[in-house]
Structures are given as C-alpha cells and as structure tokens.
KEKE-3310 file (N, C-alpha, C; in steps of 0.2 Angstrom, whole numbers, plus 5000, padded with zeros to 4 digits):
npx = (4619:4631:4636:4653:4663:4669:4680:4683:4697:4700:4710:4709:4697:4698:4693:4695:4704:4717:4716:4704:4696:4699:4693:4679:4676:4678:4670:4655:4657:4658:4650:4639:4642:4649:4648:4650:4660:4664:4676:4680:4686:4685:4678:4668:4651:4644:4653:4652:4637:4638:4644:4637:4626:4633:4640:4640:4644:4655:4657:4659:4667:4662:4663:4669:4671:4668:4673:4679:4690:4700:4705:4718:4718:4727:4743:4743:4737:4724:4724:4718:4705:4710:4713:4703:4695:4692:4699:4703:4710:4722:4724:4737:4735:4746:4749:4759:4774:4786:4799:4800:4792:4798:4807:4798:4793:4795:4793:4789:4786:4775:4774:4759:4754:4761:4758:4753:4747:4750:4745:4748:4746:4753:4766:4776:4774:4776:4789:4795:4790:4797:4810:4812:4804:4803:4795:4787:4774:4757:4752:4738:4730:4722:4702:4694:4679:4667:4654:4645:4642:4626:4618:4624:4623:4621:4620:4619:4617:4610:4607:4593:4577:4568:4573:4574:4579:4573:4565:4576:4580:4570:4572:4583:4579:4568:4577:4584:4573:4569:4580:4594:4609:4620:4628:4625:4631:4630:4633:4633:4631:4627:4615:4605:4610:4608:4611:4621:4614:4610:4617:4620:4629:4637:4643:4657:4652:4657:4664:4660:4652:4652:4662:4664:4651:4649:4653:4643:4626:4614:4609:4604:4588:4577:4569:4556:4551:4556:4564:4571:4581:4597:4605:4599:4600:4613:4617:4612:4620:4633:4629:4623:4608:4594:4585:4571:4559:4542:4544:4540:4551:4555:4545:4542:4555:4559:4559:4552:4563:4571:4578:4579:4571:4554:4550:4537:4532:4526:4533:4529:4534:4533:4540:4540:4544:4557:4565:4565:4571:4584:4588:4585:4593:4593:4601:4614:4610:4608:4610:4610:4611:4601:4600:4602:4612:4611:4601:4603:4613:4605:4597:4607:4612)
npy = (4925:4927:4912:4907:4909:4896:4891:4877:4875:4860:4853:4843:4830:4814:4797:4788:4788:4796:4810:4813:4806:4813:4825:4822:4816:4829:4839:4831:4833:4846:4853:4859:4867:4876:4890:4882:4878:4868:4869:4864:4859:4847:4833:4820:4816:4810:4809:4823:4824:4817:4824:4836:4835:4839:4852:4866:4863:4869:4869:4875:4890:4906:4918:4929:4924:4925:4922:4920:4909:4902:4885:4877:4862:4852:4849:4853:4866:4874:4889:4896:4897:4900:4912:4918:4918:4929:4929:4930:4924:4910:4893:4881:4864:4849:4834:4825:4816:4823:4822:4808:4806:4815:4808:4801:4810:4825:4838:4855:4867:4882:4897:4905:4916:4927:4926:4914:4901:4884:4868:4853:4835:4826:4822:4817:4822:4836:4838:4836:4843:4854:4853:4851:4862:4873:4878:4880:4871:4869:4853:4844:4828:4818:4819:4806:4796:4795:4789:4775:4763:4756:4745:4735:4732:4723:4721:4710:4712:4713:4728:4729:4734:4728:4725:4730:4745:4755:4753:4750:4762:4767:4759:4766:4778:4775:4770:4781:4789:4784:4785:4778:4773:4767:4758:4753:4744:4739:4727:4726:4725:4739:4745:4754:4766:4769:4779:4781:4783:4793:4784:4773:4764:4762:4749:4742:4726:4710:4694:4678:4685:4678:4677:4691:4691:4688:4699:4708:4714:4709:4703:4709:4708:4715:4712:4714:4701:4684:4668:4659:4663:4666:4672:4674:4661:4658:4666:4664:4650:4656:4661:4672:4684:4688:4702:4701:4705:4697:4689:4670:4661:4666:4668:4654:4647:4657:4664:4674:4681:4670:4668:4680:4693:4696:4711:4720:4722:4735:4744:4747:4751:4750:4761:4751:4741:4742:4744:4732:4724:4731:4729:4717:4705:4691:4676:4664:4657:4647:4634:4622:4613:4598:4586:4592:4591:4576:4574:4581:4573:4560:4565:4566:4554)
npz = (4999:4986:4976:4974:4959:4947:4936:4927:4917:4906:4893:4886:4888:4891:4887:4897:4912:4926:4927:4922:4930:4943:4939:4937:4950:4957:4951:4956:4969:4972:4965:4969:4980:4974:4959:4946:4931:4918:4905:4889:4874:4869:4871:4873:4869:4880:4892:4893:4893:4908:4916:4916:4926:4938:4935:4926:4907:4893:4879:4866:4867:4866:4867:4882:4898:4914:4930:4946:4951:4942:4937:4929:4923:4918:4913:4898:4888:4882:4872:4868:4871:4886:4884:4886:4896:4909:4924:4943:4952:4947:4946:4944:4940:4944:4939:4938:4938:4933:4932:4929:4916:4908:4901:4892:4884:4877:4885:4887:4901:4901:4908:4910:4918:4929:4942:4944:4954:4961:4962:4966:4964:4973:4983:4978:4964:4966:4968:4957:4948:4955:4953:4939:4932:4941:4951:4963:4974:4984:4989:4986:4987:4975:4975:4979:4975:4986:4986:4987:4977:4973:4967:4953:4937:4921:4903:4891:4872:4857:4852:4845:4837:4845:4856:4871:4874:4878:4889:4898:4899:4906:4917:4923:4926:4934:4945:4948:4953:4965:4974:4971:4970:4952:4943:4924:4913:4896:4882:4868:4849:4839:4829:4829:4832:4846:4861:4875:4893:4905:4922:4912:4902:4884:4878:4864:4858:4868:4866:4875:4887:4898:4907:4914:4920:4934:4941:4942:4949:4944:4928:4914:4904:4895:4883:4869:4866:4866:4861:4865:4877:4879:4887:4898:4904:4904:4913:4925:4926:4931:4943:4944:4946:4938:4928:4920:4908:4904:4893:4886:4891:4903:4912:4911:4918:4927:4942:4953:4967:4968:4959:4952:4944:4937:4927:4921:4905:4905:4914:4925:4940:4959:4970:4980:4973:4967:4978:4984:4971:4971:4987:4990:4982:4974:4981:4978:4966:4952:4938:4929:4915:4905:4899:4885:4877:4875:4869:4855:4850:4848:4838:4828:4826)
capx = (4627:4633:4643:4660:4663:4675:4680:4689:4699:4703:4713:4705:4694:4699:4686:4697:4711:4717:4713:4696:4693:4699:4686:4673:4675:4678:4664:4653:4661:4660:4645:4631:4644:4651:4646:4657:4659:4670:4678:4683:4684:4687:4675:4661:4645:4643:4656:4648:4631:4638:4646:4632:4622:4635:4642:4640:4648:4654:4663:4662:4667:4663:4662:4672:4668:4671:4676:4683:4695:4702:4708:4720:4716:4731:4749:4741:4730:4719:4728:4712:4699:4711:4714:4695:4693:4693:4698:4704:4716:4723:4729:4739:4736:4752:4747:4764:4782:4790:4808:4801:4788:4804:4810:4795:4788:4800:4788:4793:4782:4777:4769:4755:4753:4766:4755:4749:4748:4751:4743:4752:4741:4756:4773:4780:4774:4778:4795:4796:4790:4802:4817:4811:4801:4806:4790:4784:4766:4754:4751:4729:4728:4717:4699:4690:4672:4664:4648:4645:4635:4622:4618:4627:4618:4624:4617:4623:4611:4609:4603:4588:4570:4563:4576:4572:4581:4569:4565:4583:4580:4566:4573:4588:4574:4565:4581:4585:4567:4569:4585:4599:4615:4618:4630:4621:4635:4628:4639:4631:4629:4623:4613:4600:4614:4606:4615:4621:4608:4612:4623:4619:4634:4637:4650:4656:4651:4663:4663:4660:4650:4649:4669:4662:4645:4650:4654:4636:4622:4610:4609:4597:4585:4570:4565:4550:4551:4562:4560:4574:4586:4604:4609:4595:4602:4621:4618:4611:4624:4637:4626:4620:4602:4591:4578:4569:4552:4538:4542:4539:4553:4556:4538:4542:4560:4563:4555:4554:4565:4576:4585:4580:4566:4551:4546:4530:4531:4526:4539:4526:4537:4533:4545:4543:4547:4563:4569:4567:4576:4591:4589:4584:4597:4594:4609:4615:4608:4612:4608:4612:4605:4603:4599:4602:4619:4610:4594:4607:4617:4601:4596:4612:4615)
capy = (4926:4923:4905:4911:4905:4893:4888:4871:4872:4854:4853:4837:4824:4806:4795:4786:4793:4798:4818:4815:4804:4819:4831:4819:4819:4838:4842:4829:4835:4853:4856:4862:4872:4884:4891:4878:4878:4863:4871:4858:4858:4840:4830:4816:4818:4805:4813:4831:4824:4814:4828:4842:4834:4844:4857:4868:4862:4874:4865:4880:4897:4910:4924:4928:4918:4927:4919:4922:4905:4897:4881:4874:4856:4849:4854:4854:4871:4877:4894:4901:4895:4904:4920:4922:4917:4932:4928:4935:4919:4906:4889:4875:4857:4845:4827:4819:4816:4826:4817:4803:4807:4819:4800:4799:4815:4832:4844:4861:4870:4887:4900:4911:4921:4926:4925:4907:4895:4877:4862:4845:4830:4822:4826:4816:4828:4842:4839:4833:4851:4859:4850:4852:4868:4878:4879:4876:4871:4865:4846:4841:4823:4818:4817:4799:4795:4788:4787:4768:4760:4751:4740:4735:4729:4722:4718:4707:4710:4715:4733:4731:4737:4724:4722:4732:4750:4761:4749:4749:4769:4768:4756:4770:4782:4773:4770:4786:4794:4782:4787:4772:4773:4763:4757:4750:4743:4737:4725:4724:4729:4744:4747:4760:4771:4771:4782:4781:4785:4793:4781:4767:4765:4756:4748:4737:4719:4707:4689:4675:4687:4674:4680:4696:4693:4688:4705:4712:4710:4708:4703:4712:4707:4718:4711:4713:4695:4679:4663:4656:4670:4663:4676:4672:4654:4658:4671:4658:4645:4659:4662:4679:4683:4691:4705:4700:4706:4692:4682:4664:4655:4670:4664:4647:4647:4664:4664:4680:4684:4665:4668:4685:4696:4699:4715:4720:4725:4744:4745:4751:4748:4755:4762:4746:4735:4745:4744:4723:4721:4732:4726:4708:4703:4685:4673:4655:4655:4641:4633:4616:4611:4593:4582:4594:4587:4569:4576:4584:4565:4556:4567:4566:4547)
capz = (4996:4977:4975:4971:4952:4948:4927:4926:4909:4902:4885:4880:4891:4888:4889:4903:4914:4931:4926:4921:4936:4946:4937:4939:4957:4960:4949:4961:4976:4973:4961:4973:4983:4969:4953:4941:4924:4915:4898:4885:4869:4867:4875:4871:4871:4886:4896:4895:4899:4914:4920:4917:4931:4944:4933:4917:4903:4889:4874:4861:4870:4859:4871:4886:4903:4922:4937:4953:4950:4935:4937:4923:4927:4913:4910:4891:4889:4875:4874:4862:4877:4890:4882:4884:4903:4915:4931:4948:4953:4942:4948:4938:4944:4943:4941:4934:4940:4928:4929:4925:4911:4902:4897:4886:4882:4877:4885:4890:4903:4899:4911:4907:4923:4935:4948:4945:4960:4958:4964:4963:4968:4976:4985:4972:4959:4967:4969:4950:4946:4957:4949:4931:4929:4947:4953:4969:4974:4989:4989:4988:4984:4969:4978:4980:4977:4992:4986:4986:4970:4977:4963:4945:4929:4915:4898:4884:4869:4852:4852:4838:4842:4851:4862:4876:4875:4880:4895:4901:4901:4911:4923:4924:4928:4942:4951:4950:4956:4971:4978:4970:4964:4952:4935:4920:4908:4890:4878:4861:4844:4841:4822:4827:4836:4852:4865:4883:4893:4914:4922:4908:4896:4879:4876:4860:4859:4869:4866:4880:4891:4905:4911:4916:4924:4940:4943:4942:4954:4940:4922:4911:4897:4894:4877:4868:4863:4865:4861:4871:4880:4882:4891:4905:4907:4905:4920:4930:4928:4933:4950:4945:4944:4929:4927:4912:4906:4905:4887:4887:4894:4907:4914:4915:4923:4933:4950:4957:4973:4968:4953:4948:4945:4930:4925:4917:4898:4905:4919:4930:4945:4962:4976:4985:4967:4965:4984:4984:4968:4977:4994:4990:4977:4976:4982:4977:4960:4949:4933:4925:4909:4906:4894:4879:4873:4873:4862:4849:4849:4845:4833:4823:4827)
cpx = (4630:4637:4648:4660:4670:4676:4685:4693:4703:4704:4709:4704:4693:4695:4687:4703:4710:4714:4705:4692:4692:4692:4682:4671:4675:4671:4659:4653:4659:4654:4639:4635:4647:4648:4651:4655:4666:4670:4682:4681:4680:4683:4670:4655:4642:4645:4652:4641:4631:4639:4642:4626:4625:4637:4639:4646:4648:4660:4664:4662:4668:4662:4666:4669:4673:4671:4680:4690:4695:4705:4711:4723:4723:4738:4746:4736:4731:4721:4721:4707:4703:4710:4706:4692:4696:4693:4702:4712:4717:4728:4731:4740:4743:4749:4753:4770:4785:4796:4806:4798:4794:4807:4805:4792:4794:4795:4792:4787:4781:4771:4764:4753:4758:4763:4753:4750:4746:4748:4745:4746:4745:4763:4778:4782:4776:4786:4799:4796:4793:4808:4816:4808:4805:4801:4788:4774:4763:4751:4741:4729:4721:4708:4695:4683:4671:4657:4649:4638:4632:4617:4621:4623:4621:4619:4621:4616:4612:4606:4597:4581:4568:4568:4576:4574:4577:4565:4571:4583:4576:4567:4580:4584:4570:4572:4584:4580:4567:4577:4594:4604:4616:4625:4628:4627:4631:4631:4635:4633:4624:4617:4609:4603:4609:4612:4615:4616:4609:4617:4623:4625:4633:4641:4650:4654:4658:4659:4664:4659:4651:4655:4668:4656:4644:4651:4649:4630:4617:4611:4603:4595:4579:4567:4558:4547:4558:4561:4565:4581:4591:4607:4606:4601:4611:4621:4618:4616:4630:4633:4626:4612:4599:4585:4576:4562:4548:4538:4543:4543:4557:4551:4540:4548:4562:4558:4559:4557:4570:4580:4584:4572:4561:4549:4542:4534:4529:4528:4535:4527:4535:4538:4547:4546:4555:4568:4570:4572:4582:4594:4588:4588:4598:4599:4609:4611:4613:4609:4612:4607:4605:4598:4598:4607:4615:4606:4599:4612:4613:4599:4601:4616:4615)
cpy = (4924:4916:4909:4905:4902:4891:4885:4872:4867:4855:4847:4831:4818:4804:4792:4791:4796:4805:4817:4810:4809:4824:4828:4820:4825:4839:4838:4831:4843:4857:4860:4869:4879:4883:4888:4878:4874:4869:4867:4858:4852:4835:4826:4819:4815:4808:4820:4830:4822:4821:4836:4840:4836:4851:4861:4865:4865:4868:4871:4887:4900:4917:4922:4926:4923:4923:4922:4916:4902:4892:4876:4866:4852:4855:4856:4861:4874:4883:4899:4902:4899:4910:4922:4922:4924:4929:4932:4929:4913:4899:4885:4870:4853:4839:4822:4822:4817:4826:4813:4804:4810:4814:4798:4805:4822:4837:4848:4865:4877:4891:4904:4916:4922:4925:4918:4904:4889:4873:4855:4841:4826:4826:4822:4822:4834:4843:4839:4840:4857:4859:4852:4859:4874:4880:4876:4874:4870:4858:4843:4835:4827:4817:4810:4799:4791:4787:4779:4768:4756:4746:4740:4730:4729:4718:4716:4706:4715:4723:4735:4732:4734:4722:4724:4741:4754:4759:4750:4758:4769:4766:4761:4776:4779:4771:4776:4791:4790:4782:4783:4775:4767:4763:4752:4749:4738:4735:4723:4727:4735:4749:4751:4767:4774:4775:4779:4785:4788:4788:4773:4769:4760:4755:4743:4730:4715:4697:4685:4680:4683:4676:4687:4697:4694:4695:4711:4709:4708:4707:4706:4711:4708:4719:4713:4706:4692:4673:4659:4659:4666:4664:4677:4667:4654:4664:4667:4653:4651:4662:4668:4678:4687:4695:4705:4701:4697:4687:4675:4661:4659:4667:4658:4646:4653:4664:4669:4680:4675:4666:4675:4687:4697:4706:4719:4725:4734:4748:4749:4749:4751:4756:4753:4739:4735:4743:4733:4721:4726:4730:4719:4706:4695:4680:4666:4652:4651:4638:4626:4612:4603:4590:4584:4591:4579:4569:4576:4577:4560:4557:4566:4560:4544)
cpz = (4989:4979:4971:4965:4949:4938:4929:4917:4909:4894:4882:4886:4888:4890:4895:4907:4922:4931:4926:4927:4942:4945:4939:4946:4961:4958:4956:4966:4977:4969:4964:4979:4979:4962:4948:4935:4921:4908:4895:4878:4867:4870:4872:4873:4878:4892:4896:4899:4906:4917:4921:4922:4937:4941:4926:4912:4896:4885:4870:4867:4865:4862:4878:4893:4911:4925:4943:4951:4944:4938:4930:4926:4924:4911:4901:4891:4883:4877:4871:4869:4882:4891:4883:4892:4907:4923:4937:4950:4947:4947:4943:4941:4940:4944:4939:4938:4934:4925:4926:4915:4904:4898:4890:4882:4881:4879:4890:4894:4902:4904:4909:4913:4927:4943:4948:4951:4959:4964:4964:4969:4973:4981:4979:4965:4960:4968:4963:4947:4948:4954:4940:4928:4935:4951:4960:4972:4982:4984:4991:4984:4980:4975:4976:4980:4983:4991:4983:4979:4973:4972:4955:4942:4925:4909:4893:4876:4862:4853:4845:4842:4846:4858:4869:4879:4879:4887:4899:4902:4906:4918:4929:4929:4935:4946:4954:4954:4963:4976:4976:4966:4960:4944:4932:4915:4903:4882:4873:4855:4844:4833:4821:4830:4843:4855:4873:4885:4903:4915:4918:4902:4892:4878:4869:4861:4864:4868:4872:4887:4900:4908:4914:4921:4930:4943:4944:4948:4949:4932:4918:4904:4897:4888:4876:4867:4863:4865:4866:4872:4883:4886:4898:4909:4909:4914:4927:4932:4930:4940:4949:4942:4939:4932:4920:4911:4905:4898:4889:4892:4899:4912:4916:4919:4929:4938:4951:4965:4974:4964:4947:4948:4939:4931:4920:4911:4899:4909:4924:4936:4952:4966:4979:4980:4966:4973:4986:4978:4970:4981:4995:4984:4979:4974:4980:4972:4956:4943:4931:4921:4908:4900:4886:4875:4870:4867:4856:4846:4846:4839:4827:4824:4819)
residu = (MET:ALA:LYS:LYS:LYS:ILE:VAL:LEU:LEU:GLN:HIS:TYR:TYR:ASN:GLU:ILE:GLY:GLY:VAL:GLU:THR:PHE:LEU:ARG:ASN:PHE:CYS:LYS:ASN:PHE:GLY:ASP:GLU:TYR:ASP:MET:THR:LEU:VAL:CYS:ARG:ASP:ILE:SER:PHE:GLU:ASN:ALA:LEU:MET:LEU:SER:LYS:TYR:VAL:ASP:VAL:VAL:ILE:GLU:LEU:THR:SER:PRO:ILE:GLU:CYS:ASP:ILE:CYS:ILE:ILE:THR:SER:VAL:LEU:VAL:ASP:ASP:GLU:TYR:PHE:GLN:GLN:ILE:ARG:TYR:LYS:GLU:LEU:TYR:GLN:MET:ILE:HIS:SER:ASP:TRP:THR:GLU:MET:LYS:LYS:PHE:TRP:ASP:TYR:LYS:TYR:ARG:GLU:ARG:ASP:PRO:ASN:THR:LYS:TYR:ILE:SER:VAL:SER:GLU:CYS:ALA:ARG:GLN:SER:PHE:ILE:ARG:GLU:PHE:GLY:HIS:ASP:SER:ILE:VAL:ILE:PRO:ASN:ILE:LEU:ASP:ASN:GLU:LYS:VAL:GLN:ILE:LYS:LEU:VAL:ALA:PHE:THR:ARG:LEU:THR:GLU:GLU:LYS:GLY:TYR:LYS:ARG:MET:CYS:MET:LEU:CYS:ASP:LEU:LEU:GLU:LYS:TYR:GLY:TYR:THR:TYR:VAL:PHE:ASP:ILE:TYR:GLY:THR:ASN:PRO:LEU:GLY:TYR:VAL:SER:TYR:LYS:ASN:MET:ILE:LEU:HIS:ASP:PRO:ILE:ARG:GLU:GLY:GLN:ARG:ILE:MET:GLY:GLY:TYR:ASP:TYR:VAL:VAL:GLN:LEU:SER:ASP:THR:GLU:SER:PHE:CYS:LEU:THR:MET:TYR:GLU:ALA:TRP:GLN:SER:HIS:VAL:PRO:THR:LEU:CYS:THR:PRO:PHE:PRO:ASN:ALA:LEU:GLN:ASP:LEU:LYS:ASP:GLY:VAL:ASN:GLY:TYR:ILE:LEU:PRO:PHE:ASP:MET:LYS:LEU:THR:LYS:LYS:ASP:ILE:ASP:LYS:ILE:VAL:ASN:LYS:ILE:PRO:LYS:ASN:VAL:ASN:TYR:GLU:GLN:LYS:GLY:VAL:VAL:GLU:LEU:TRP:LYS:LYS:THR:LEU:LYS)
# end
C-alpha cells in the first residue's frame, strides 16, 4: 500500500523558533510513516540538510506537486508556491494567541480555500482564532521530541586546517554508525568556510567558553598538533573530561577513563571504543594549576 503523500508548506524557516521545532519533531516522528515533502523557499542549508534525514526538502518549486494532504504550517503563506500544490485536503496550522498578537502585528488572515480545516496547537490559540477570524479548529498540541540525546560534545577552536575538522566529522559518523544520538556544538572562527555536518553545528566564537562547558559530557580537541592545549586544561578545571588526539601534552596529562580519552589520529575506533566513550564518561574530573604564577613573578622580578 502506497504511503499517503503530505506536503508541509512553510513560508520561512527561521534558525530557531517554536514553529521550526514543531516542524523538526513532526518530520522526525512521521517521516517514515508518510511520503512527506517540506516546501520552503527560505531555509538555511544546515536546516534543510538536517530535515532531509526525515523528509524531502524542496527549496525551488518549479513545477506542480501533487499530494493527499497539504498542511500550511504558518499563517504566512508563500502564495506562488501554494498555487502549485495540488492537494485533496488542506489544513491550516494556528500557532499564536491572535488576540494578543494583534497588539504587535496588524495581520488579517485570508482563507485560501473554503474547505480548509484548521489545527490549533492549544485551546488558547483555538479561542483566539475564533474571536479574531471566525474559524474553529481542532486542538493538537505541538509534538515533543522523546528521543534522548545520549552524548553532548563541544569544541572551542579556531577552525584552521590543523584543528581537526575532518576528525570531528568522522566522530559524528562513528556515533551514528553505532547508533548513538548526540549533539556537537563547535564555537570558533571559521576562515576556511567549513560547514555544519550531521548533528555538528558550527557557531560564532564566544569568549570565556568555560561558562558553558559544564553543560556538556566532553570538550573535544582533535587537532593535528597542539603545543599547549589551553582548552583541555580549562575543561578539566570545569570538571569536564576531554576527547583529544595524541598531541604531546594530551599524552602527558590525559589518562584514559580518568579525565577523558585519547583518540588516534586516524580515528580508527571500534564499536567497543565508542561504547566506552558514551557509556563510561569519566566523573570527578579536576585540575589545579600550580606554580605557574610564581614562575611568572620570578621571571618578572
């Protein structure tokens, strides 16, 4: 039996937002059950790549697309694209309290099909849409993602050639190969224009990364070379273990299973290795630097 075809029509996919989270969770939950396509002209490459794991993503709609159900996922509608969608049923999502939104936005809803069915994400949204625009709806709360992230990784690094971007991608591949869910945030300058990969997200650099290290399971530094890896010691000061390649001061001070793990330069890790990294995260990590201030004082005397 052929899968029911569903088109999700989104006007604009913001980098973050409640509608965008709903869409991600919806696609993740139903991508296997239905033949689904997200049509969205304005979406970042990273978000399109992430959603493409679950559904087809169409950015340029150059010919009509047929489906059983079209769901307009925002009150804003890309009319040019909407006119090219041939549907049997049309649903309109209601995400806002429109009585309150009127105070900020002079918006007038326009119905595009008299047979439109409406879905509100809450009773508040339903009642406000009745008051302001005269259309009733069924209420279906936004879907929450029940998938537990099993490991949270972070790196603070200048993404120049020697800093190990390819190894970071390989680490993502290994985690997925062996069935682990993860997030991998990387904060740093990006002169070579590397892109986010799978669940690795590249962010602008932040100062004093120690402020957020505690929210992660590991701080990652997979460089070709480091003479003194400040980030590694900062992580230990913050009681967070590290994943590092075997550069000299990692070999000197990183003890496998105690304050992190050393990963080989070739990233040839077995399932047993990855299982250990995920399931045996070192606890009670600590580091105290001694004697360095005194050395500086002695030198500057």
